[in-house]
Every structure is written in structure tokens, then in C-alpha cells.
N, C-alpha and C positions, 0 to 999 in steps of 0.2 A: 447718029446714036442708034444702038441696037434696040429692037423691040423686045418687050418682055417675052419670055418663053411661053408659047401657047399651051393651053391645057391639052393633055392627051386626048385624042379624038377616039372615043370608044367605038364609033361606028366603023372606023377604018382599021383600027389596030387590035380590036378585041373580038374574038369569036365567042358569042354568048353560049354558055352551057346551060344556064338557068337565068331567070329574070334577075338582072342586076349584077351578074358576074359571068366570067368567062376566062378564056386563055388568050394570051397575046398571040397574034397570028404568026409572028416570027419566032415564037418560042417552041421548045421541044414539047412533046406530048405529055411529059411528066411534070411540066411547069405547074406550080400551084395556081388555083383560080385567082383571078385579079378582078376586083370589083370595078364597075364602070366609074370613071372619074366624075366627081361631083364637087359642088361648092357647099360648105357648111355654114350655117348662120347660127351662132350659139349665144343666146342671151344669158347673162349671169346676174344673179341677185345675191344679197348678203347671206342668207341661209336660215335654217329653221331646225329646231330639235325634232326628233322623230316622235316624241311624245312629251307630255308635260309632267311626267312622273320623275322621281329623283334621279335615277341613273342616266336616262336619256338627256335630261337637262344638264347633268354634270358633264357628260361627254361633250355636249355641244358647247357649254361654257368654257371647258378646258381648251378646246380647239380655238375658240374665238379669242379668249383672253391670253392665250399663249402666242398669239400673232404679234411679232415685233412692230408691225405697222400700226396695230391698235394700242398696245401698251409698250411704249419705247423706253421705259425707265430701266435702270440697272437691274440685270437679271438676278444678281446676288440679293437684292432687296425684294424683288418681285416674286421669285419662285417660292420662298417660304410663306409669303403672305397669300399667294394664289392657292398653293396646295395645302396649306395648313388651316386657313380661315375661310377664304372666299369660296372654295369648292366644297367646303363642308356646309356652309350656311346658305350661300346664294342660290343653289338649285331649288331650295324650298320656296323662297320669295319669287324667283323668276318663274317657277312652275305655277304658282298661284296666278301670276300675271297672265301667263299663257292660257291657263285653264279658263280664265274669265272671257277669253276671246276665241277659244278653240272651235274649229269647225267640226262639231260632233258627228254630223251626218257623214262626212268624208273621212273623219278621224285624222285630221291634219290641220296645220296652222293656216290662217287666212292667207299669209304670204305665199304658201305653196299652192293653195287653191287658185289665187289670182295669177300667179306666174304661169300655171298650166293654161289658164284661160287666155292669157296674153300670147302664149306660144301657139295655141290652136288658131287664134285669129291671124297671127303673123304667118303661120304655115298656109292657111287658106289663101291669104292675099298673094304670097310669093309663088306657091305652086300653081295657082291659076295662070300666072304669067310665065313661069319658068319650068313647070312640070317637075319631072323626076330628077332634073339636073341640080336641084337644090335640096338640102336637108336642113330642117329647122328643129332645134332642140333647146333645152334650157339646162342650167346647172346652178349649183350653189357654192359660194366660197367656203362656207362652213356647213357641215351636215350633208344631207343627201338630196338629190344625186350630186355626187362630188364632181368638181371640175375635171379631175383626172379621168374618172370613169367615163364621162360623156365625150371628152376629146378622144379617148381611145376607141370608143364605140363609133364615133364619126370617122376616124381614120380607117377602121376596119370596113366601114360601109362605102369607102371610096372617096371620102372628102380629102382631096389633095390640097384644097385651099379652104381656110376657115376665117370668117369674120367673127371676131370675139367682141361681144357687145355688153360691157358692164352697164347695168341700168341705173346709173347714177348721173342725174343731170349736171351736177356740179362736181368738179374733180376735187378729190382729197386723197392724201396718202393712205388713210385707214380704210378707204372704200375702193375707189377706182384702181389705185396702185396695187393694193394687195390682191384684188381680183386678177389683174394682169400678171402679177407675180406667180399666182397659182397656175395660170394657163401656161406660162413659160416653164414652170417646174414639170408640168405634165409632159411637155415636149421632150424634156431631158431623158425620159425613160422610153421614148419611141425610137425604134430602129429607122423607120421611114417617117420622118417628120413632115406633117403638112405645112404649107406656107400659111402664115397667120398675119392678120391685120387686126389691130385693136382700135376700137371706136373712141374718138375723143369725147370730152364732155359736150353736152348739147344745151347748156344753160341759157343760150341766147337764140336757139333755133326758132325761127318764126312760127313754125307749126306747134312747137312746145308752148310758147307764150300764148298762142291762139287757143290751144286746148285748155290752158289754165283760165284764160279770160272767159271762154265759153262756160266753163264750170261755174264761175262766179256769176255770170250773166243769167244762167238758168236759175240759180238760187234767188237772185234779185227779182226775176220775173215771177217766181213762185210766191215770194213775199207780197208782191204787188197784187197778184191774183187773189191772195187771201186777205187783202186789205190791210196788210202790215207795213209799217214804215221801214226804210232801210236801217241796217244796224248802226250803232254808234261808232263802231270801229271794226276794221278787218285786220287780222294779224296773220302774217306768213311766218310759220315756225319751221326753222331748219334744225337738223341735228347739229349739236355743238361739237367743237373740238377745242383743245387747249389753245389759249391765246398765243403761246410760243410757236405754234404751227404757222400762224400768220406772220410772225416776226422772222421765221426761218425761211419764208418764201412760198409757203403753200398758198395756192390761189383761191382756196375754197371760200373764204370770207368775201372776197371781192366778187366772185361769181354769184354767190347768193344775193348780194346787194344788187348786182346788175339784173338778175332775174326779176326781182321785185320791182326794180325801177322800170324795166321794160313792160312789165305787167301793169304797173301804175300808169304809164304813158299810153298803153293800148286802151285802158279803160277810162282815161281822163280823170283819174282820182288824185287827190292830194296826198302828200307824204304823211300828213296827220291822220288821214283816213285809212291808209294802207301801210302798216308798219312791218318791220323785220325784227324777229327775235330768234333765240337759239335755245334748244331744249337738251335734255338728257345729259346733264353735267355729271361727271364721275370723278371722285377723288377730291382733294383739297386745293389744288392749284387753280388759278384763274382761267376761265374758259371765255370763249367769245360771248360778248354781251350785246344787248340786254338778255338776261335769262327769261325764257318764256313764262315760267311759273311765277316769277316775281313781277314781271311786267303785267300780266293779266290781273294780279292782285292790285297793282297800282292803278290800272285802268278802272277797275271796279270802285276803288276808293276815290277816284277823280270824278265819279258819277256816270261812268260809261256802263249802262245797265244791259245793253244788248250787244253781244260780241260774236263775230264770225271768225273762225280760224281754219286755216288750211296748211298743208305741209308740202310745198312744191319740191322739196329735196328728195321725196320718197316716190318711187315709181309705182309702188304697190302698198296697200295698207298692211300694217304689221303691228307688233306689240307696241312699238313706239308711238303709233298713231291711235290705234284702237283702245289701248289700255292707258298709256301715259297721257296723251292729249285728251281723249274723250272721257277719261275717268279722273286721273290725278290733277291735271291742269284745270279741268272743268270744276273740280271741287275747290281748287284754290280761288278761282274767279268767283264762285258763289259764296265762299266764306268771306271774301272781301266786300261783298255787297252786290255782286252782279246777279242778274235775274235770268237772262236768256243767253245760253251758250250753245252755239251751233258749230259743229265740226263738219267741214265739207270733205267727203272722201277723196282719196288720192285719185289720180287719173286712171289707174288700174287698167282694165281692158276696154275703156271707153274708145269708141271708133276714132275719135280725133287723135287720141294718144297712139293708137295702132297706126294710123296714117303717118304720124310723125316718125314712128319707129321704122316703117317701111321706107320712108323717104331717106332716112339716115343710112339704112342698110344699102339701098341702091347707090347712094353716093359713095359709101366706103367700099363697096364691092365693084366699083367701076372698073371695067376691063376684065372682070371675072364672070359676071353674070351676063 
């Protein structure tokens, strides 16, 4: 069997004219500069509006809600509704939600702030080992920086190979698949396409489960140090999708269930103490159940006064966690009779989370780095 084609060796084939670029040794003197060959690591997240005011929110929502992976109903029915009603009213309500969590100091959404921090830590870890041979960056499926712009930037910087890493632990068509779609679309416009590998879902990766477990263990240790008892129940809340996705073969539901099962086994907790729910229902059709907002109401009515909730399906805190969970779902729990509601932040740029990302990158870039 033939070996894979080796990367171009810049030290033997390129004469450097300036740091990072030069001319091929066998080329004519008028040959355009060629950047030194590198490997790109590109992490991708959902996206963020540029601002929480009306027009930036409208642009962001239009891009998001026009995606057939996200809204897959008949276009003849959806377009009039989207452009006539939703994009007229929704930017106001969504803008208010973003305004309540906005990073005013940096003038950006928390998702963008956290993704930048994750990228910096990942860059520090990988460049320590691989130096300038690796380029680490981030992009967004919707909004800025766009997937297309960053892939083009990487290609111009000499990235002949790119590991594309959607930061979704569990695979779903409206998340992982659409992120990959956008990367492939970007390649269609490039004359010199880099080779690309997409990272699979990591819902059962041991370091991912361990990072989640450590987050919960730290919280339990803090409660003990304060003289507080354990909570009555812990809820893992995942973003919902229509139930028909499961029936059509999407593995998302099963992968969410397995993540929580593995976490439960790692911590030695019972199924009654660590539950699975699904949030962010949209529209009138049935989505994956139990719905988080209804379930926390039920738990409160059942006498569960102290609840801890976390969102293992999100790699970074965003409007769905900071506003929906920590404001709307918290309110539902308290209105049902609950007293203590604790939201545990996502793994974000926690060192254990970064260690997991590094491990996945090294595995998926095997033979390239």
C-alpha cells in the first residue's frame, strides 16, 4: 500500500525571501512567493451577532434561520413566515436576551470571548510542541469571523492541511453537519484547496467525561466546605431538536443519553439524582423530551428545593445557557416552589477541557503533525 503523500518540506524546497514565505527552489525567479507549508487547526462554534441592536441581530438571525439544516420545513411555507413576521419581531426579543448577558467591556458576546480564550490556550499548547508548523484559529458558522474567511486566511498562510473541529460534543445535523457543510462550501471557492479532516463527535471521550466530572466534584466540594448539603437533584440540559430527527436516524439523542450515563457512572450517582432534559424548543411540533423548563417545574412541585443544572452539550457559555437556563429556566424552577438554583458554567477554557481538545487534535491530525 502506498504511503500518504508527504507534506512539502519547506527547508529543502523553498528559499525564504521573508519570514514564513519564499520561492520554490526549482521555480523561475518571477514565481510568486509561496508560504511555508503548515497544518491548520480550526475550531468552529455556532456563532454570534456583531451587536445586540436590531440590524445586527436581524442579519444574524436571517443567516441562522435560513439554514436548511436548522429549519428543514418547506421553503414555500417558511420564507414568508421568516421574512414577514420572525425577522420583524424576533430581533427585538433576541436582542434583549443578548443584551442581558453581553460582555460590555469587550463589546462582544460571551461566546466570542470564551472562544477566543479557548483558541489562545489551544495555540499555546500546540505551538509549544510544534512551533510555527501549526496555525490555530477559530471561526463561526453564523456571523463573524466566518468559516469561509478563516479557511481562506489559513490557506494563504500556507496551511496545506486543515483539521476542522466543530466544538459540539454530540453530533447533530443542525450543529456538526452544518458546520462541516460550511467548511466544504469554503473549499469550493479555492483554486488550491487544502486537504481537510473533520473531527467526529467526542461525546464519550474519557477526558471530556472527566472534565465534566471534575466540574461537578468542585461544586460538591465547595458546598461541603460551606457546610451545605448536596443538592436534591442534578440536571444535565441539552439543546433540543425535533423528535423526528431521532426517528430519521440522527444520533444526537442517543449520544446525549450516553454522555450523561458515562458521567453518572464516573461519579457513582443514581439515575434519579442525575437526570437528562432538553431545552430551547422552537415551533409547535414535538421535540425531544423531557423539556427542561417543564421538568424543573415538576421537580420543584415534587419537593426538590435545591437543584444544580449544567449543559454538557455546549462547549462554551452562550445565550442558551446564560440567559435561557440561568434566567428563564431558573425562574420556572422558583415559580414551581424551588428555592436554590445553581447553574454550573460550561467547560469553556477550563484546563481540563483544553487538555481534551488537544488530545482530540493530536489524534485527528495523526500523520500530519
